[in-house]
N, C-alpha and C positions, 0 to 999 in steps of 0.2 A: 512368368509368375503364376499364370492361370493353371498351367499343367500341374503345378504343385499346390494349387489352391491357396496361394499366398496373397494377402491383401496388398502387399507392397514389397519393396526391397527389404529382405531380411537383414538382421544385424548379426546373427550368429554365423560363425565361419562355416560350419558344416552345411547349413542351409544355403549359404551363398554359393558354396562349391557345387551343391546339388542343383541349384538353379542354373549355374553355368553349364553343367554337364547336359541338362535337358535342353537348354536354350541354344547351345552351339550347333546341334544337328539341325534344328529348325531354321536357324539363321542361314546355314549353308544351303538348305533347300531353297530358300528365297533368293539367295545369290545365284544359285545354279539356274533357276528359272529366268531370272532377270538377264543373265548373260547369254542364255540359250537363244533368246530372241535375236541376238546379234551374231549367232553362230560362234560364240567364244567359249572355250573351256576354262574352268577355274580349278585352282588347287588350294587346299587349306594348309596354312602354315601357322602353327601355334608356338609362340615364343614366351619366354620369361626373361626377366632382367639377368638372371643367372646365365642364360644362354648367351646373352650379349656381353656379359661381364667376363666370361672366359674367352680368351683370345682365339683358341683353337675352335671352339664352338661358334664363335662369331664368324670366323672365316668359312667354316663349314656351312653355316646358314647363308652366307653371302653366295657361295657356289650353288647351293640349292635354288635360291631365288633367281639367280642369273640363268640357271638351266631352264627353269620354268618359263622365264621371259623369252629365252632363245627359241623355245618350242611353241611360242604363241599362247601360253597358258597364263591367265591372269591370277596372280597370287592373292588370296584373301588372308590377310595377316591379322591375328588377334592374340591377345594374351592367353596363355594356358591357365585359365582361372581355377581349374580344378586342382592344381598343385601349387600355384604361385600364391602362397598365403599372404605375403606382404602386398603384392600387387592387387590381389582381389579386395583388399581392404581400402586401397587408395584409388583404384580405378585409373591406372596410368596410361590409358589408350592414347591420349594426346602425346605423352612423352614417348611411348612406344613408336608411334607414327614418326616422330622426329628422329628417333634413332634408326628407323628403317631407311630414312633418306640417306644416311651415311652408308648403311648396309648395302644398298643397291645403286649408290651413286645417282640418285634421282635428280631431276632438273628443277623440281619445285615441290612444296608441300601445300596442299589446299585442305583446310579444316573447315568443314561445314557445320553451321550452328543455327540456332533459332532466332538470332538477332542479326541486324544488318552489318555488324562489324564492331570494332572497338570504338567506343564513344569517349569523347573528351569530357572534362569536368562539367561542361554545359549540356552534355547529352547529345552532342553533334558527332556524327560518324567521322572518324579519322581515315581519309582515303589512303594516305601513305604515312608510314612510320620509318624514320631513318635512324633514330636513336631510341632503342627500346627502353633503356634504363630511365631516360629522362621523360620520354613522351608517353609510353604505354604502361609501364609498371605502376606508376602512381594512380592510374585510373582503372586498372584492370579489375580490382576487387577480388573476391574469392567465392562467389556464389556457386551453388551446386543445384542440380535438379533432384527430384525425388527418386530417380532410377539410376542414372549415371552420376559419376563424380567428375569434377574437374572445373567447369565453368570457364570464364574468360581468363582468369589468372593462369590456369593450366595451359591454355592455348598461347598466351603471351610467353610463358616459360618455354613452350615447345618452339615457338618462333625464334626465340633467342638461341636455342640449340641449333636449329636449322640454318640460320643465317651465318653461323660460324663455320658452316661447311662451304659457304660461298654461294648458296642458292637462296632464292626468295621463298617466303611463306605468305600465305593468304588466309585470312579468316573471312568467310563469306556466308551469306544467308542460304541455307540448304533448301528452302522452299521456293527460291527464285527459279522460274522456268529456265531450263538449259544453262544452269549456273556454271557447270564445269567447262563446257566449251567456250562460254562467254568470258570466264575468268582467264582461261588459257589464251584467248584471243586478245587480252588486254583491256577488257571492258572495265569501266569504273564501278566495280562491285566490291563490297566488303572493305577490308583493310589490307593493304600490301605492306609487308615488312621487307625492307631493302637490306641486303647484306652490307656490312661495314668493311673496315679495313683489317679486322682481326680474324682473318680466315685461317683455319687450321687444316693441316694435312689429315688424311683419313685416320692415320695411326694416332695422332695427337687428339683428334676428336674422340676417338675411342677411349683414350686415357681420361679425358675430361668428363665424358658423359656415359660411356658404355660400361666401364668397370666401376663397380661400387667400392668405395674406400674401405679398407680393412682396419684402418686406424687413423690416428692424427699425429702430426708433428706440430708442436707449438714453437714458433720462432720469435726472435726479438725484432725490434724496429729496424735495426741495421740490416739484418738479413732480408727483411721485407722490402726495404728500399733497393737492395741489390737485385732482388728478383723482379720487382715491379718496374723500376726505373732504368735498369741497366741490362736486363735479360740474362743475369748470371745464374750459375748453378747454386744449389743449396748445399752449403758446407756444414759439417758437424758443429763448427764453432757458433753458428747462429741458432742452434736448436736449444731451447730451454725446457722442453718437455716432450715425452713420448707417451702416447695413449693407445691402448689396445695391443693386440698380439698379431703380428704379421711376419711374413717371410720375405726373403730376398725376391725382388721382382713384383711384389704386391703393390697395388695402388693405395696411396694414402692421401688424406686431406691435409693441407698445410694452412694453419691458421696463425694469426698474429696476436700474440699475447693470450693469457688464460681467458677463455670465454670470448675471444675475439672472432671476427668474421673470417670466412674462408677466403684465402688469397689465391691458392693454387692447388693442383693435384699432380701427383707424379708417381713414378715407379721407383721404389727404394732400392738402393744398392747394398743395403745391409738389413738383416732381420731386426725386429724390435729389440730383442735382448741385447744385441751388440750396439744398437744406436743409443740405448740407455747408458751404456758404458762410455761412449765417446762423445756424448752430447756436451757442447761447450768447449771441446778440445780443438786445438789446431790440427790440421790434417797431418802434419808431420808426426804427431803423437799417436796416430791411430794404431800403427803396427805394435808399438810398445805396449799399448793397453790391451789389444785383442790377440796379439800373437800372429796376426796376419793383416794385410791391407788389400782390399779389393781395388778401390779407386779413392781419390781424394774427396769426392763428393758424396753426400748422403743421397742426393738426387741430382743426376746430371741434367743440364739444361735441355738436352735432347729428349729427356724423359719427363719433362716438366711442362705443365700448361697453366697459364694464368686463367683464373675463373672470372676475371674482370677484363674490360676492354683495355687493350694496351698495344701500342705499336711495337713493343718489344717482343711480342709473341705472334707475329703475323707471318712467319715463314711457312712455306708449304714444301715439304720434302717427300717422305715416303708415301706410297699409296696403300700399303698394307702394313 
């Protein structure tokens, strides 16, 4: 901020992008000096959610990061704030870190902050969280600092993303001496988020969190029960609304009822225009209405991920 003579974090997008452009080079200088003490080389990797949302670019980034690690180079990953207009407004570094866990098949995510960890309603640090929705979400809040964005709510959300890959997440006090080696050695520092039973394959994790939804499918209660309680595919008969424009293979959000909460995400087997024509129809009537039939399902169960904890979606299959 000082280089641009700004009193604080600017609000205008061009000024934010300018600050990011100036600050990125200075940040890398600090990282390079810090790692040089340990005779380690670093490499800069700038990503956006669009990079992670496109499957081919996601896999390309994975190969690049793995190559850096194979050569003993420490990747310094950051958002490409000079071009990522949506991300620069919301400061998604916590979420980006969570997505990189899946990208590189990391063993854990450690998020350093200026507090001792997640605190319960009485203000006492919670050493272990096993049920994020019941234990951490109600007390996380949504506070932000004056420079970065996110706060504890963002870190809890990132922990939710990470634990669904089957690896733990930790929120720990960054100013604690030797915090990283102590956390990795199992010291009682910060808050440990333990993975549950709803672990996803790498591919399904990408569907759930890497790819941004291009539209929404509104479904009825019967279809919701079939997905949530029985792990079924989504059939056209259960769709009561199609929102947005999307193509075959795009990611969409599945919500229950108009204005309802998100139940699932998945890759559609039909474009939006065709789904509007077959919504509410039995699968046997698809070909007569469209003149062709791809498959019986609007979203096959193999391409569908529940966004809530459920034993119906705990299978681990593909790795890519």
